[in-house]
N, CA, C and O atoms as a MOPAC input file, in Angstrom:
PM7 MOZYME 1SCF
protein

 N    -59.25000 1  -151.20800 1   -78.09900 1
 C    -57.92400 1  -151.08500 1   -79.25800 1
 C    -57.18000 1  -150.22700 1   -78.35500 1
 O    -57.72500 1  -149.27900 1   -77.78900 1
 N    -55.96500 1  -150.52000 1   -78.19900 1
 C    -54.84600 1  -149.91200 1   -77.59700 1
 C    -54.45700 1  -148.87600 1   -78.76600 1
 O    -54.41800 1  -149.20500 1   -79.95100 1
 N    -54.14100 1  -147.43000 1   -78.23100 1
 C    -53.50400 1  -146.43200 1   -79.02600 1
 C    -52.24700 1  -146.19200 1   -78.26500 1
 O    -52.18000 1  -146.13300 1   -77.03700 1
 N    -51.21000 1  -146.05100 1   -79.13600 1
 C    -49.63900 1  -145.38800 1   -78.70400 1
 C    -49.54400 1  -143.97600 1   -79.13200 1
 O    -49.89500 1  -143.66400 1   -80.27000 1
 N    -49.12400 1  -143.16200 1   -78.35300 1
 C    -49.24800 1  -141.63800 1   -78.52700 1
 C    -47.54500 1  -141.20200 1   -78.52200 1
 O    -47.11900 1  -141.11700 1   -77.37000 1
 N    -46.81400 1  -140.99800 1   -79.27900 1
 C    -45.37100 1  -140.55700 1   -79.39600 1
 C    -45.18600 1  -139.07800 1   -79.27200 1
 O    -45.84700 1  -138.34300 1   -80.00700 1
 N    -44.48100 1  -138.65900 1   -78.54700 1
 C    -44.50100 1  -137.23600 1   -78.02300 1
 C    -43.12500 1  -136.83400 1   -77.77800 1
 O    -42.29900 1  -137.74300 1   -77.68900 1
 N    -42.75300 1  -135.68500 1   -77.65900 1
 C    -41.39300 1  -135.49500 1   -77.33600 1
 C    -41.38700 1  -133.96100 1   -76.34900 1
 O    -42.26800 1  -133.10600 1   -76.43900 1
 N    -40.18000 1  -133.87800 1   -75.42300 1
 C    -40.39100 1  -133.03800 1   -74.57300 1
 C    -39.46200 1  -132.02400 1   -75.04300 1
 O    -38.36000 1  -132.48400 1   -75.34200 1
 N    -39.60400 1  -130.76800 1   -75.19000 1
 C    -38.38700 1  -129.70800 1   -75.13700 1
 C    -37.82900 1  -129.28900 1   -73.96400 1
 O    -38.40100 1  -128.79800 1   -72.99200 1
 N    -36.37400 1  -129.57800 1   -74.16700 1
 C    -35.51000 1  -129.27900 1   -72.88100 1
 C    -36.03300 1  -127.89800 1   -72.59100 1
 O    -36.78700 1  -127.77100 1   -71.62600 1
 N    -35.74600 1  -126.95200 1   -73.24700 1
 C    -36.11400 1  -125.46000 1   -72.62400 1
 C    -37.56500 1  -125.20700 1   -72.14600 1
 O    -37.79400 1  -124.14800 1   -71.56100 1
 N    -38.50800 1  -126.05300 1   -72.34000 1
 C    -39.65800 1  -125.85900 1   -71.54700 1
 C    -39.79900 1  -126.30200 1   -70.18700 1
 O    -40.84000 1  -126.08700 1   -69.56500 1
 N    -38.66900 1  -126.99800 1   -69.61000 1
 C    -38.56900 1  -127.56500 1   -68.68400 1
 C    -37.30100 1  -126.63000 1   -67.67200 1
 O    -36.84000 1  -127.05600 1   -66.61300 1
 N    -37.02700 1  -125.65900 1   -68.14700 1
 C    -36.09000 1  -124.62100 1   -67.56100 1
 C    -34.76700 1  -125.33400 1   -66.74400 1
 O    -34.16000 1  -124.81300 1   -65.80900 1
 N    -34.50000 1  -126.61700 1   -67.33300 1
 C    -33.30600 1  -127.50900 1   -66.57300 1
 C    -33.97200 1  -128.01700 1   -65.54200 1
 O    -33.04900 1  -128.57000 1   -64.94500 1
 N    -34.94500 1  -128.22000 1   -64.90500 1
 C    -35.71100 1  -129.02700 1   -63.95200 1
 C    -35.48100 1  -130.71400 1   -64.55300 1
 O    -35.59000 1  -131.07700 1   -65.72400 1
 N    -35.21900 1  -131.36200 1   -63.64100 1
 C    -35.22500 1  -132.62400 1   -63.86100 1
 C    -36.65600 1  -133.18600 1   -64.25300 1
 O    -37.59800 1  -132.96300 1   -63.49200 1
 N    -36.86600 1  -133.99200 1   -65.55700 1
 C    -38.29300 1  -134.24400 1   -65.69200 1
 C    -38.35200 1  -135.72800 1   -65.43800 1
 O    -37.50800 1  -136.54600 1   -65.80500 1
 N    -39.87900 1  -136.06600 1   -64.50400 1
 C    -39.95800 1  -137.07800 1   -63.84900 1
 C    -41.31900 1  -137.72700 1   -64.32200 1
 O    -42.14900 1  -136.84700 1   -64.55300 1
 N    -41.67800 1  -138.69200 1   -64.48300 1
 C    -42.84400 1  -139.50500 1   -65.03000 1
 C    -43.08600 1  -140.63800 1   -64.36700 1
 O    -42.20700 1  -141.33000 1   -63.85400 1
 N    -44.53000 1  -140.92300 1   -64.34400 1
 C    -45.25700 1  -141.97200 1   -63.69300 1
 C    -46.39400 1  -142.50300 1   -64.61600 1
 O    -47.34000 1  -141.80100 1   -64.97300 1
 N    -46.20500 1  -143.89800 1   -64.99500 1
 C    -47.30500 1  -144.29100 1   -65.77900 1
 C    -48.49600 1  -144.82900 1   -64.75900 1
 O    -48.27400 1  -145.39000 1   -63.68600 1
 N    -49.63000 1  -144.58100 1   -65.23700 1
 C    -51.06900 1  -144.93400 1   -64.46100 1
 C    -50.82600 1  -146.39900 1   -64.24600 1
 O    -50.59900 1  -147.07800 1   -65.24700 1
 N    -50.84400 1  -146.95900 1   -63.09100 1
 C    -51.09100 1  -148.28800 1   -62.47900 1
 C    -52.55700 1  -149.00900 1   -63.12800 1
 O    -53.58900 1  -148.35400 1   -63.27200 1
 N    -52.47700 1  -149.93200 1   -63.35100 1
 C    -53.62900 1  -150.82600 1   -63.66100 1
 C    -54.01200 1  -150.77000 1   -65.14500 1
 O    -53.85200 1  -151.63400 1   -66.00700 1
 N    -54.50100 1  -149.67000 1   -65.22900 1
 C    -54.83100 1  -149.10200 1   -66.84900 1
 C    -53.90600 1  -148.97500 1   -67.66400 1
 O    -53.83400 1  -149.69800 1   -68.65700 1
 N    -53.04400 1  -148.04900 1   -67.39700 1
 C    -52.25400 1  -147.34100 1   -68.12400 1
 C    -52.63200 1  -146.52700 1   -69.27000 1
 O    -52.02800 1  -146.49500 1   -70.34300 1
 N    -53.81200 1  -145.78600 1   -68.92300 1
 C    -54.28200 1  -144.84000 1   -70.08000 1
 C    -53.30200 1  -143.36500 1   -69.80300 1
 O    -52.98300 1  -142.68400 1   -70.77700 1
 N    -52.94500 1  -143.03300 1   -68.63000 1
 C    -52.31900 1  -141.95400 1   -68.51000 1
 C    -50.83500 1  -142.09300 1   -67.89800 1
 O    -50.36700 1  -142.85900 1   -67.05500 1
 N    -50.30300 1  -141.07900 1   -68.63400 1
 C    -48.76600 1  -141.03200 1   -68.27900 1
 C    -48.50900 1  -139.16400 1   -67.67100 1
 O    -48.74200 1  -138.09800 1   -68.24000 1
 N    -48.01300 1  -139.44300 1   -66.47500 1
 C    -48.06400 1  -138.17600 1   -65.76500 1
 C    -46.43700 1  -137.64800 1   -66.18800 1
 O    -45.50800 1  -138.44800 1   -66.07500 1
 N    -46.21300 1  -136.31600 1   -66.65300 1
 C    -44.96900 1  -135.97600 1   -66.86800 1
 C    -45.12300 1  -134.54000 1   -66.25500 1
 O    -46.07000 1  -133.80700 1   -66.54200 1
 N    -43.90500 1  -134.12600 1   -65.20700 1
 C    -43.71100 1  -133.11600 1   -64.70400 1
 C    -42.10300 1  -132.64800 1   -64.63000 1
 O    -41.19200 1  -133.47500 1   -64.59300 1
 N    -41.95800 1  -131.66100 1   -64.61900 1
 C    -40.55200 1  -131.09600 1   -64.26800 1
 C    -40.35300 1  -130.14900 1   -62.98200 1
 O    -39.23300 1  -129.74600 1   -62.66700 1
 N    -41.54900 1  -129.81100 1   -62.23900 1
 C    -41.39700 1  -129.36000 1   -61.09600 1
 C    -42.02000 1  -129.67300 1   -60.05900 1
 O    -42.76400 1  -128.92000 1   -59.43100 1
 N    -41.74200 1  -130.91800 1   -59.77300 1
 C    -42.06800 1  -131.59600 1   -58.45900 1
 C    -40.94000 1  -132.49900 1   -57.60200 1
 O    -39.96100 1  -132.99400 1   -58.16100 1
 N    -41.21900 1  -132.64700 1   -56.13800 1
 C    -40.19500 1  -133.44700 1   -55.60200 1
 C    -40.40700 1  -134.94400 1   -55.94300 1
 O    -39.48900 1  -135.74600 1   -56.11200 1
 N    -41.69900 1  -135.21300 1   -56.02000 1
 C    -42.19900 1  -136.64600 1   -56.18600 1
 C    -43.62300 1  -136.71100 1   -56.40700 1
 O    -44.48300 1  -135.93700 1   -55.98500 1
 N    -43.76400 1  -137.80500 1   -57.17200 1
 C    -45.12400 1  -137.98400 1   -58.05300 1
 C    -45.35500 1  -139.39300 1   -57.95500 1
 O    -44.37400 1  -140.11300 1   -58.13900 1
 N    -46.75200 1  -140.07400 1   -57.63200 1
 C    -47.06500 1  -141.43000 1   -58.02800 1
 C    -48.41300 1  -141.48200 1   -57.93800 1
 O    -49.15400 1  -140.56200 1   -57.59300 1
 N    -48.77600 1  -142.80200 1   -58.32100 1
 C    -50.49100 1  -143.08000 1   -58.42000 1
 C    -50.73000 1  -144.05500 1   -57.53700 1
 O    -49.87000 1  -144.83500 1   -57.12700 1
 N    -52.01800 1  -144.05000 1   -57.18100 1
 C    -52.74400 1  -145.07200 1   -55.98000 1
 C    -52.66000 1  -146.35900 1   -56.66100 1
 O    -52.41700 1  -146.51200 1   -57.85700 1
 N    -52.88600 1  -147.28800 1   -55.78200 1
 C    -52.77000 1  -148.83200 1   -56.07200 1
 C    -53.59400 1  -148.96200 1   -57.18000 1
 O    -53.08100 1  -149.65100 1   -58.06200 1
 N    -54.68100 1  -148.53800 1   -57.42900 1
 C    -55.76200 1  -148.50900 1   -58.53400 1
 C    -55.50100 1  -147.59300 1   -59.72800 1
 O    -56.07800 1  -147.74300 1   -60.80500 1
 N    -54.61300 1  -146.64700 1   -59.48700 1
 C    -54.44900 1  -145.97800 1   -60.68600 1
 C    -55.56400 1  -144.83000 1   -60.94200 1
 O    -55.62000 1  -144.13200 1   -61.95500 1
 N    -56.53200 1  -144.76100 1   -59.71700 1
 C    -57.26600 1  -143.48300 1   -60.10400 1
 C    -56.69300 1  -142.14100 1   -59.54400 1
 O    -57.14400 1  -141.06300 1   -59.93200 1
 N    -55.87700 1  -142.21600 1   -58.79700 1
 C    -55.46200 1  -140.93600 1   -58.11900 1
 C    -54.05700 1  -140.69200 1   -57.90100 1
 O    -53.44400 1  -141.35500 1   -57.06400 1
 N    -53.35700 1  -139.56400 1   -58.76200 1
 C    -52.16300 1  -139.05600 1   -58.73600 1
 C    -51.67600 1  -138.25000 1   -57.73200 1
 O    -52.22100 1  -137.15000 1   -57.83000 1
 N    -50.92200 1  -138.28800 1   -56.83800 1
 C    -50.37200 1  -137.43400 1   -55.83900 1
 C    -48.93800 1  -137.07700 1   -56.40800 1
 O    -48.11500 1  -137.77100 1   -57.00500 1
 N    -48.92900 1  -135.79500 1   -56.02600 1
 C    -47.82400 1  -134.86700 1   -56.40500 1
 C    -47.25500 1  -133.97200 1   -54.87600 1
 O    -47.94200 1  -133.36500 1   -54.05500 1
 N    -46.00800 1  -134.15100 1   -54.90800 1
 C    -45.58600 1  -133.15700 1   -53.85200 1
 C    -44.51200 1  -132.48300 1   -54.58800 1
 O    -43.73500 1  -133.10500 1   -55.31200 1
 N    -44.44300 1  -130.71600 1   -54.33600 1
 C    -43.32400 1  -129.86400 1   -54.59200 1
 C    -42.66800 1  -129.41800 1   -53.53900 1
 O    -42.99700 1  -129.62300 1   -52.37100 1
 N    -41.56800 1  -128.69500 1   -53.97600 1
 C    -40.48700 1  -128.47800 1   -52.91200 1
 C    -41.16400 1  -127.04000 1   -52.51200 1
 O    -40.42500 1  -126.48000 1   -51.70200 1
 N    -42.17800 1  -126.35700 1   -52.77500 1
 C    -42.42000 1  -124.91400 1   -52.38000 1
 C    -43.61300 1  -124.85700 1   -51.62200 1
 O    -44.08600 1  -123.80400 1   -51.19500 1
 N    -44.16900 1  -126.13000 1   -51.42900 1
 C    -45.61600 1  -126.24700 1   -50.84700 1
 C    -45.55500 1  -127.38800 1   -49.66700 1
 O    -44.88800 1  -128.41400 1   -49.80100 1
 N    -46.27000 1  -127.11100 1   -48.58600 1
 C    -46.60000 1  -128.43600 1   -47.63900 1
 C    -47.71900 1  -129.20200 1   -48.06600 1
 O    -48.08600 1  -130.17900 1   -47.41400 1
 N    -48.38400 1  -128.77900 1   -49.27600 1
 C    -49.43400 1  -129.37500 1   -49.74100 1
 C    -49.22500 1  -130.54000 1   -50.39300 1
 O    -48.16900 1  -130.53000 1   -51.02500 1
 N    -49.93600 1  -131.68000 1   -50.48000 1
 C    -50.08800 1  -132.82800 1   -51.30600 1
 C    -51.05100 1  -132.62800 1   -52.40400 1
 O    -52.22900 1  -132.74600 1   -52.06400 1
 N    -50.77000 1  -132.28700 1   -53.93600 1
 C    -51.94500 1  -132.13200 1   -54.62800 1
 C    -52.60500 1  -133.70900 1   -55.03800 1
 O    -51.93300 1  -134.73000 1   -54.88900 1
 N    -53.51000 1  -133.71700 1   -55.38100 1
 C    -54.22300 1  -134.95200 1   -55.48600 1
 C    -54.97500 1  -134.96600 1   -57.04900 1
 O    -55.69300 1  -133.96700 1   -57.09400 1
 N    -55.03600 1  -135.51100 1   -57.95600 1
 C    -55.64400 1  -135.12600 1   -59.00800 1
 C    -56.39500 1  -136.67100 1   -59.35800 1
 O    -55.73700 1  -137.68900 1   -59.57100 1
 N    -57.46600 1  -136.62900 1   -59.36400 1
 C    -58.50900 1  -137.89100 1   -59.84400 1
 C    -58.66400 1  -138.10300 1   -61.34800 1
 O    -59.09000 1  -137.25800 1   -62.13600 1
 N    -58.28400 1  -139.27400 1   -61.62700 1
 C    -58.29100 1  -139.44700 1   -63.15900 1
 C    -59.67200 1  -139.86300 1   -63.69400 1
 O    -59.92200 1  -140.07900 1   -64.87900 1
 N    -60.60600 1  -139.95400 1   -62.58500 1
 C    -62.10100 1  -140.23900 1   -63.25400 1
 C    -62.70400 1  -138.98700 1   -63.44500 1
 O    -63.38000 1  -138.74700 1   -64.44500 1
 N    -62.45900 1  -138.00300 1   -62.36000 1
 C    -63.20100 1  -136.66600 1   -62.64900 1
 C    -62.76800 1  -135.48000 1   -63.19700 1
 O    -63.42600 1  -134.52000 1   -63.60000 1
 N    -61.05500 1  -135.74900 1   -63.14800 1
 C    -60.24100 1  -134.88500 1   -63.61200 1
 C    -60.46200 1  -133.57600 1   -62.87100 1
 O    -60.57400 1  -132.53800 1   -63.52300 1
 N    -60.52200 1  -133.56900 1   -61.70600 1
 C    -60.20600 1  -132.68300 1   -60.46700 1
 C    -59.43300 1  -132.92300 1   -59.81900 1
 O    -59.10200 1  -134.09200 1   -59.62100 1
 N    -58.69000 1  -131.60500 1   -59.08000 1
 C    -57.65600 1  -131.76100 1   -58.21300 1
 C    -58.05200 1  -131.36100 1   -57.13900 1
 O    -59.00200 1  -130.57800 1   -57.15500 1
 N    -57.48300 1  -131.74700 1   -55.89400 1
 C    -57.71100 1  -131.27600 1   -54.54100 1
 C    -56.46500 1  -131.43000 1   -53.90200 1
 O    -55.54900 1  -132.11000 1   -54.36400 1
 N    -56.42000 1  -130.72900 1   -52.71400 1
 C    -55.08600 1  -130.57700 1   -51.99700 1
 C    -55.17700 1  -130.92200 1   -50.39400 1
 O    -56.12200 1  -130.49000 1   -49.73400 1
 N    -54.18100 1  -131.69700 1   -49.82700 1
 C    -54.40900 1  -132.24500 1   -48.45900 1
 C    -52.90500 1  -131.93200 1   -47.80800 1
 O    -51.86300 1  -132.42900 1   -48.23600 1
 N    -53.00400 1  -131.01200 1   -46.69300 1
 C    -51.65300 1  -130.25400 1   -46.13800 1
 C    -51.02800 1  -131.79500 1   -45.53200 1
 O    -51.61800 1  -132.82400 1   -45.20200 1
 N    -49.84000 1  -131.49600 1   -45.55200 1
 C    -48.98800 1  -132.62700 1   -45.33600 1
 C    -48.57600 1  -132.44600 1   -43.90400 1
 O    -48.22500 1  -133.40800 1   -43.22100 1
 N    -48.62200 1  -131.05100 1   -43.38400 1
 C    -47.97600 1  -130.59800 1   -42.24600 1
 C    -46.47400 1  -130.36400 1   -42.09100 1
 O    -45.91600 1  -130.09700 1   -41.02600 1
 N    -45.89600 1  -130.49500 1   -43.26700 1
 C    -44.35600 1  -130.51800 1   -43.07800 1
 C    -44.16100 1  -129.20500 1   -43.68900 1
 O    -45.03500 1  -128.69700 1   -44.39100 1
 N    -43.09600 1  -128.66400 1   -43.45600 1
 C    -42.85500 1  -127.31800 1   -43.91800 1
 C    -41.42700 1  -127.03600 1   -44.39700 1
 O    -41.12500 1  -125.91600 1   -44.80900 1

């Protein structure tokens, strides 16, 4: 059974940052929403979300199966 959740985002909660979102590929169980990153996207299987911020050279990886994060240094400054 599919569930649909409806929610709203308060504009003041994002401090004027553009809001970005990315649906999880394949399963569509997760919607990633952020207001403080340069880019984000899911891997082809929808297991891992990659997030790039403008204040760090690290790429943040979030594993949807384990709910754990890790970081990879992009080498860019």
